[in-house]
Structure formats: structure tokens, C-alpha cells
SEKEBA-17142 format. One record per atom (N, C-alpha, C): residue number from 1; x, y, z. Coordinates in steps of 0.1 Angstrom, whole numbers. Layout:
N
{r NUM,{X,Y,Z}},
...
***
This chain:
119
{r 1,{-595,-988,-677}},
{r 1,{-596,-975,-670}},
{r 1,{-584,-967,-673}},
{r 2,{-585,-954,-675}},
{r 2,{-574,-945,-677}},
{r 2,{-572,-937,-664}},
{r 3,{-559,-933,-662}},
{r 3,{-555,-925,-651}},
{r 3,{-550,-912,-656}},
{r 4,{-555,-901,-650}},
{r 4,{-550,-888,-653}},
{r 4,{-541,-883,-641}},
{r 5,{-529,-880,-644}},
{r 5,{-519,-875,-634}},
{r 5,{-516,-860,-637}},
{r 6,{-520,-851,-628}},
{r 6,{-518,-837,-629}},
{r 6,{-513,-832,-616}},
{r 7,{-504,-822,-616}},
{r 7,{-499,-816,-603}},
{r 7,{-507,-804,-599}},
{r 8,{-514,-797,-609}},
{r 8,{-522,-785,-606}},
{r 8,{-535,-785,-614}},
{r 9,{-545,-778,-608}},
{r 9,{-558,-776,-614}},
{r 9,{-560,-761,-615}},
{r 10,{-564,-756,-626}},
{r 10,{-567,-742,-628}},
{r 10,{-580,-739,-635}},
{r 11,{-586,-728,-632}},
{r 11,{-598,-723,-639}},
{r 11,{-594,-712,-648}},
{r 12,{-581,-710,-650}},
{r 12,{-577,-699,-659}},
{r 12,{-572,-687,-651}},
{r 13,{-577,-686,-639}},
{r 13,{-573,-674,-630}},
{r 13,{-565,-679,-618}},
{r 14,{-571,-689,-611}},
{r 14,{-565,-694,-599}},
{r 14,{-560,-708,-602}},
{r 15,{-548,-712,-596}},
{r 15,{-543,-725,-597}},
{r 15,{-541,-731,-583}},
{r 16,{-545,-744,-582}},
{r 16,{-544,-751,-569}},
{r 16,{-537,-764,-572}},
{r 17,{-528,-768,-562}},
{r 17,{-522,-782,-563}},
{r 17,{-532,-792,-561}},
{r 18,{-532,-803,-569}},
{r 18,{-541,-814,-567}},
{r 18,{-540,-820,-553}},
{r 19,{-529,-821,-547}},
{r 19,{-527,-827,-534}},
{r 19,{-535,-819,-524}},
{r 20,{-535,-806,-525}},
{r 20,{-543,-797,-516}},
{r 20,{-558,-800,-518}},
{r 21,{-563,-802,-530}},
{r 21,{-577,-805,-532}},
{r 21,{-580,-819,-526}},
{r 22,{-572,-829,-529}},
{r 22,{-575,-842,-524}},
{r 22,{-574,-843,-509}},
{r 23,{-564,-837,-503}},
{r 23,{-562,-838,-488}},
{r 23,{-570,-828,-480}},
{r 24,{-574,-817,-486}},
{r 24,{-581,-806,-479}},
{r 24,{-596,-806,-481}},
{r 25,{-602,-815,-487}},
{r 25,{-616,-815,-490}},
{r 25,{-623,-824,-480}},
{r 26,{-636,-820,-477}},
{r 26,{-644,-829,-469}},
{r 26,{-646,-842,-476}},
{r 27,{-645,-853,-468}},
{r 27,{-647,-866,-474}},
{r 27,{-661,-871,-472}},
{r 28,{-669,-865,-464}},
{r 28,{-683,-868,-463}},
{r 28,{-690,-856,-456}},
{r 29,{-702,-854,-459}},
{r 29,{-710,-843,-452}},
{r 29,{-725,-847,-453}},
{r 30,{-732,-841,-443}},
{r 30,{-747,-844,-442}},
{r 30,{-754,-833,-435}},
{r 31,{-766,-830,-439}},
{r 31,{-775,-821,-432}},
{r 31,{-787,-831,-428}},
{r 32,{-788,-833,-415}},
{r 32,{-797,-843,-410}},
{r 32,{-807,-837,-400}},
{r 33,{-820,-842,-401}},
{r 33,{-831,-838,-393}},
{r 33,{-833,-849,-383}},
{r 34,{-829,-848,-371}},
{r 34,{-831,-859,-361}},
{r 34,{-846,-860,-357}},
{r 35,{-853,-849,-358}},
{r 35,{-867,-849,-354}},
{r 35,{-875,-857,-364}},
{r 36,{-873,-856,-377}},
{r 36,{-880,-864,-387}},
{r 36,{-872,-876,-392}},
{r 37,{-860,-878,-386}},
{r 37,{-851,-889,-390}},
{r 37,{-850,-889,-405}},
{r 38,{-845,-878,-411}},
{r 38,{-844,-877,-425}},
{r 38,{-831,-870,-429}},
{r 39,{-825,-874,-440}},
{r 39,{-813,-868,-445}},
{r 39,{-818,-857,-456}},
{r 40,{-814,-845,-453}},
{r 40,{-818,-834,-463}},
{r 40,{-809,-834,-475}},
{r 41,{-796,-836,-473}},
{r 41,{-786,-837,-484}},
{r 41,{-774,-843,-478}},
{r 42,{-766,-850,-487}},
{r 42,{-754,-856,-481}},
{r 42,{-744,-859,-493}},
{r 43,{-732,-863,-489}},
{r 43,{-722,-868,-498}},
{r 43,{-714,-878,-490}},
{r 44,{-712,-890,-496}},
{r 44,{-705,-902,-490}},
{r 44,{-712,-906,-477}},
{r 45,{-725,-905,-476}},
{r 45,{-732,-910,-465}},
{r 45,{-742,-920,-470}},
{r 46,{-740,-932,-464}},
{r 46,{-749,-943,-469}},
{r 46,{-762,-943,-461}},
{r 47,{-762,-940,-448}},
{r 47,{-774,-940,-440}},
{r 47,{-771,-933,-427}},
{r 48,{-782,-931,-419}},
{r 48,{-781,-926,-406}},
{r 48,{-787,-936,-396}},
{r 49,{-781,-937,-384}},
{r 49,{-787,-946,-374}},
{r 49,{-791,-937,-362}},
{r 50,{-804,-936,-359}},
{r 50,{-809,-929,-348}},
{r 50,{-808,-938,-336}},
{r 51,{-798,-936,-327}},
{r 51,{-796,-946,-316}},
{r 51,{-804,-942,-304}},
{r 52,{-807,-929,-302}},
{r 52,{-815,-925,-291}},
{r 52,{-818,-910,-292}},
{r 53,{-825,-904,-283}},
{r 53,{-828,-889,-284}},
{r 53,{-814,-882,-285}},
{r 54,{-813,-873,-295}},
{r 54,{-801,-865,-296}},
{r 54,{-788,-873,-299}},
{r 55,{-789,-885,-303}},
{r 55,{-777,-893,-305}},
{r 55,{-779,-901,-318}},
{r 56,{-770,-899,-328}},
{r 56,{-771,-906,-341}},
{r 56,{-757,-909,-347}},
{r 57,{-757,-919,-355}},
{r 57,{-745,-922,-362}},
{r 57,{-746,-918,-377}},
{r 58,{-736,-912,-383}},
{r 58,{-735,-909,-397}},
{r 58,{-727,-920,-403}},
{r 59,{-733,-929,-411}},
{r 59,{-726,-940,-417}},
{r 59,{-721,-937,-431}},
{r 60,{-708,-940,-433}},
{r 60,{-702,-936,-446}},
{r 60,{-703,-946,-456}},
{r 61,{-704,-942,-469}},
{r 61,{-704,-951,-480}},
{r 61,{-690,-957,-482}},
{r 62,{-680,-948,-482}},
{r 62,{-666,-952,-483}},
{r 62,{-659,-948,-470}},
{r 63,{-653,-958,-463}},
{r 63,{-647,-955,-450}},
{r 63,{-635,-946,-451}},
{r 64,{-631,-940,-440}},
{r 64,{-618,-933,-439}},
{r 64,{-607,-942,-436}},
{r 65,{-595,-937,-437}},
{r 65,{-583,-946,-434}},
{r 65,{-581,-947,-419}},
{r 66,{-587,-939,-410}},
{r 66,{-585,-940,-396}},
{r 66,{-597,-934,-389}},
{r 67,{-598,-936,-376}},
{r 67,{-609,-931,-368}},
{r 67,{-608,-918,-361}},
{r 68,{-596,-912,-362}},
{r 68,{-593,-900,-354}},
{r 68,{-593,-887,-362}},
{r 69,{-600,-887,-373}},
{r 69,{-601,-874,-381}},
{r 69,{-612,-865,-375}},
{r 70,{-610,-852,-376}},
{r 70,{-620,-843,-371}},
{r 70,{-633,-843,-379}},
{r 71,{-644,-841,-372}},
{r 71,{-657,-840,-378}},
{r 71,{-664,-828,-373}},
{r 72,{-662,-816,-379}},
{r 72,{-668,-804,-375}},
{r 72,{-684,-805,-376}},
{r 73,{-691,-800,-366}},
{r 73,{-705,-801,-366}},
{r 73,{-711,-788,-362}},
{r 74,{-724,-785,-365}},
{r 74,{-731,-774,-360}},
{r 74,{-746,-778,-361}},
{r 75,{-754,-771,-353}},
{r 75,{-768,-774,-352}},
{r 75,{-777,-762,-354}},
{r 76,{-789,-764,-358}},
{r 76,{-799,-753,-359}},
{r 76,{-804,-750,-345}},
{r 77,{-800,-738,-340}},
{r 77,{-802,-735,-326}},
{r 77,{-816,-729,-324}},
{r 78,{-821,-733,-312}},
{r 78,{-833,-727,-307}},
{r 78,{-830,-722,-293}},
{r 79,{-838,-715,-286}},
{r 79,{-836,-710,-273}},
{r 79,{-833,-721,-263}},
{r 80,{-822,-719,-255}},
{r 80,{-819,-729,-245}},
{r 80,{-811,-741,-249}},
{r 81,{-805,-741,-262}},
{r 81,{-798,-752,-266}},
{r 81,{-783,-749,-265}},
{r 82,{-775,-760,-262}},
{r 82,{-761,-758,-260}},
{r 82,{-753,-760,-272}},
{r 83,{-755,-771,-279}},
{r 83,{-747,-774,-291}},
{r 83,{-747,-789,-295}},
{r 84,{-737,-791,-304}},
{r 84,{-736,-805,-310}},
{r 84,{-721,-808,-310}},
{r 85,{-718,-821,-309}},
{r 85,{-704,-825,-310}},
{r 85,{-703,-839,-315}},
{r 86,{-692,-843,-321}},
{r 86,{-689,-856,-325}},
{r 86,{-681,-864,-315}},
{r 87,{-683,-877,-314}},
{r 87,{-678,-884,-303}},
{r 87,{-676,-899,-307}},
{r 88,{-666,-906,-303}},
{r 88,{-664,-920,-306}},
{r 88,{-664,-923,-321}},
{r 89,{-657,-915,-329}},
{r 89,{-656,-917,-343}},
{r 89,{-649,-930,-347}},
{r 90,{-654,-936,-358}},
{r 90,{-648,-948,-363}},
{r 90,{-645,-945,-378}},
{r 91,{-637,-954,-384}},
{r 91,{-634,-952,-398}},
{r 91,{-646,-952,-407}},
{r 92,{-657,-959,-403}},
{r 92,{-668,-961,-412}},
{r 92,{-680,-953,-407}},
{r 93,{-679,-945,-396}},
{r 93,{-690,-937,-391}},
{r 93,{-685,-926,-381}},
{r 94,{-694,-916,-379}},
{r 94,{-692,-906,-369}},
{r 94,{-704,-905,-361}},
{r 95,{-702,-905,-347}},
{r 95,{-714,-904,-338}},
{r 95,{-715,-889,-335}},
{r 96,{-728,-884,-336}},
{r 96,{-731,-870,-334}},
{r 96,{-741,-869,-323}},
{r 97,{-738,-861,-313}},
{r 97,{-747,-859,-301}},
{r 97,{-751,-844,-301}},
{r 98,{-764,-841,-299}},
{r 98,{-769,-828,-297}},
{r 98,{-775,-826,-283}},
{r 99,{-771,-815,-277}},
{r 99,{-775,-814,-262}},
{r 99,{-781,-800,-260}},
{r 100,{-789,-800,-249}},
{r 100,{-795,-787,-244}},
{r 100,{-785,-781,-234}},
{r 101,{-788,-769,-229}},
{r 101,{-780,-762,-219}},
{r 101,{-780,-770,-206}},
{r 102,{-790,-778,-204}},
{r 102,{-791,-786,-191}},
{r 102,{-784,-799,-193}},
{r 103,{-776,-801,-204}},
{r 103,{-768,-813,-207}},
{r 103,{-776,-825,-210}},
{r 104,{-789,-823,-214}},
{r 104,{-797,-835,-218}},
{r 104,{-797,-835,-234}},
{r 105,{-798,-847,-239}},
{r 105,{-798,-849,-253}},
{r 105,{-812,-844,-259}},
{r 106,{-811,-837,-270}},
{r 106,{-823,-833,-277}},
{r 106,{-822,-835,-292}},
{r 107,{-833,-839,-298}},
{r 107,{-833,-841,-313}},
{r 107,{-833,-827,-320}},
{r 108,{-825,-825,-330}},
{r 108,{-824,-812,-337}},
{r 108,{-820,-815,-351}},
{r 109,{-820,-805,-359}},
{r 109,{-813,-805,-373}},
{r 109,{-799,-802,-370}},
{r 110,{-790,-809,-378}},
{r 110,{-776,-806,-377}},
{r 110,{-769,-808,-390}},
{r 111,{-757,-802,-391}},
{r 111,{-748,-803,-402}},
{r 111,{-735,-809,-397}},
{r 112,{-729,-819,-405}},
{r 112,{-717,-825,-401}},
{r 112,{-708,-827,-413}},
{r 113,{-695,-823,-412}},
{r 113,{-686,-826,-423}},
{r 113,{-675,-835,-418}},
{r 114,{-670,-844,-426}},
{r 114,{-660,-853,-421}},
{r 114,{-647,-850,-429}},
{r 115,{-636,-847,-422}},
{r 115,{-623,-844,-428}},
{r 115,{-615,-857,-427}},
{r 116,{-604,-858,-435}},
{r 116,{-595,-869,-434}},
{r 116,{-592,-875,-447}},
{r 117,{-587,-887,-447}},
{r 117,{-584,-894,-460}},
{r 117,{-592,-906,-461}},
{r 118,{-596,-909,-473}},
{r 118,{-604,-922,-476}},
{r 118,{-595,-934,-475}},
{r 119,{-600,-945,-471}},
{r 119,{-592,-957,-470}},
{r 119,{-587,-962,-484}},
***
């Protein structure tokens, strides 16, 4: 196996340090349909676990180096819905919960990206 060591990447117009690309990129992402229990598209996601209504785990193909990295989320909103958040993250998965304005869990479509460093 060969190793390529470079300090910058350029497209001929813009130049970016490789450390910025490696450390500033999402390490996993998914667009998930809780209603149909299906992954629409993903990166570094091995599977989803539907644990209950509005509560699912995003399981990573390659784990992160720690459990405390942020996981920005958003959901496809309908009338009366409050939002989505990640909770109890682990190095190998992120738990995502979607809730209504009455604070009850509801199944919805959502998007999640996982930031951090791979193990």
C-alpha cells in the first residue's frame, strides 16, 4: 500500500489544508424514513435500529474515537411537530429521537450528520 502525504489540496483556484478537510468533514450521514424504516441515502452507516416510535439508532460502519461528538439533525416537518435531536451518543452509533409539540415521539423522515474523528 502506498501513502500520499500532502499539506494542501487545490482545484486550481481554491486551496485547502488537508487537516481542515479531514477534521472538518462529516464522518457519517443518513437520510432515514422512520415511517417506512428505510435508509434513503447514507455514508458510513451500516444499519438503522428502530427501537420504538420516534426513536432510532444510527449504527456506524466505522466507529468514532469518542462518544461526545455533535450530531446535527433535522426532520421533515409537518403541522404540529416540534423537532428532532440526538441523545446518548456512543462511538459506534447515534440515537435520534423525533418529537411532536406535545412532547410525544413520532415517526418521521430525518437527516443526521455525525461530526468528529474516526477511531
